[in-house]
N, C-alpha and C positions, 0 to 999 in steps of 0.2 A: 472418582468413577472413570473407568476406562471403556472405550469402545474400539474394538479392533486394535488394541495396544496403544491407543492414543488417549492421553489425559484430557478429558473433556473440559475440566475446569481451567487447565492451562490454555486450551484453545479459546475459551470464552474470554479469559483475561488478555490474551494476545490480541483478540479481535477488538476488545474495548480499548486497548493501548493504541492500536492502529487507528481506530476511529478518533480517539482523542488527539493524536498527532496530526491527523487530517484537519480536525477543527482548529487546532493551533496554527497550522501552516496556512490553510486556505481561508480561515475565518478571522485570524488576528494578525498574522505576520506579514502577509503580502497584500498589496493593493489590488482589489478585485477588478477595478477598471483597467489597470495596466495588464493584468493577467489575461482578461478576456480579449483585449486588443491584441496582445501577443499571440493568442491562440486563434485569432481570426474570427472571433465571435462578435457579431454586431449586436449592439444594445437592443435593437428591435427583435432580433432572434432570441436573445436572452429573455426579454419581456414576454414573448409569445409562449415560451416554454415555462418560464418562471420557476417555481419550486416544485413543479408537478412530479419530478423524478426523485426528489429528495428521500422519499420513503425507501427507495431501493439502495440507498447509501450504506445500509447495514450488510447487504449481501456480500460485497467485495471483501471487507475485512474478515467476515466469517469464512469465506472461501479461502482466502489467503492463509489464515491461521489453521484451518482444518487440513488443507492439503500440505502445508508445511509440517503439520503434526504427523501426517501419514508418512511423508518422506523421512522425517526424523526417526519415526518408529522403524521403518524399513532399514534405514542405514545405521540404526542404533546410535544416533547422535545424542550426546549428553554433555553437560557442563556448560557454564556460562560463556566462556571464551570460544569454545567449539561451536556453540549455537550462534554466536555473533558471526563467526567466520562462514558458517553454512548459510546464514541469512544473507550475507553479502554476496556469496556465490550464487544463490538463487536469484537475487536482485539483478546481478550482472548477466546471468545466463538467460533470464526470461523477461522480467518486468521492465528493465531499462531499455532493452532492445525494442520492446513494444512501444514505449514512449518515443523512441527514435523513429519508428515507422510513422507515427502521427505527425512528427515534424517533417520528415522527408516528403510525405504525400499531402501535407497540409499547406496552409497559406500564411501562417504566422511566422514571426521571428523566433529567436531561440530562447527568449525569456521563460515562457511557460514550460517548454520541455526541460529546461535546466531545473526549474523549480520542481517539476514532476519527478525528474530523475533523482534529485536529492531526497525528495519525500520517499520514493520507492526504496532507495538504499536504507534510509533510516528506519522505515517501518519493518522491512525485512530483517534488519539486524536486531531491532527491539523484539520482534516476534520470535526470532531465533533464540535470543537470550532467554525469554520466558519459557518457550517450549522445551528447550534443552535443559534448563535448570529444574523444571518441574517433572522430570522424567519419572 
């Protein structure tokens, strides 16, 4: 099924892949205490908010996949390798600089932004591979 030239199933699969990579990265691979300390998040602040925002976690993967799908449709991006390259380009053009702003104007050290930047690069490349392959 396509909407405005975008393969909806590819968008959904890319969003699921992004969410899964996020779970692996932030849920299993890194130490959450070290990450929060690096990002300048106090334990008391984390406990006050808790998991109250977790339900919104599906929004960003869907937005990333959907808008990458639109860009790929407009630019006629197809093929696995081309999708990976475009995904990396989008990550370096937009997502990673956004992470950089958080570090520049934040209070933490560079651990969390490096983790976040690597995550952004990987998810954009994976989403790009899926979206461009399912053209």
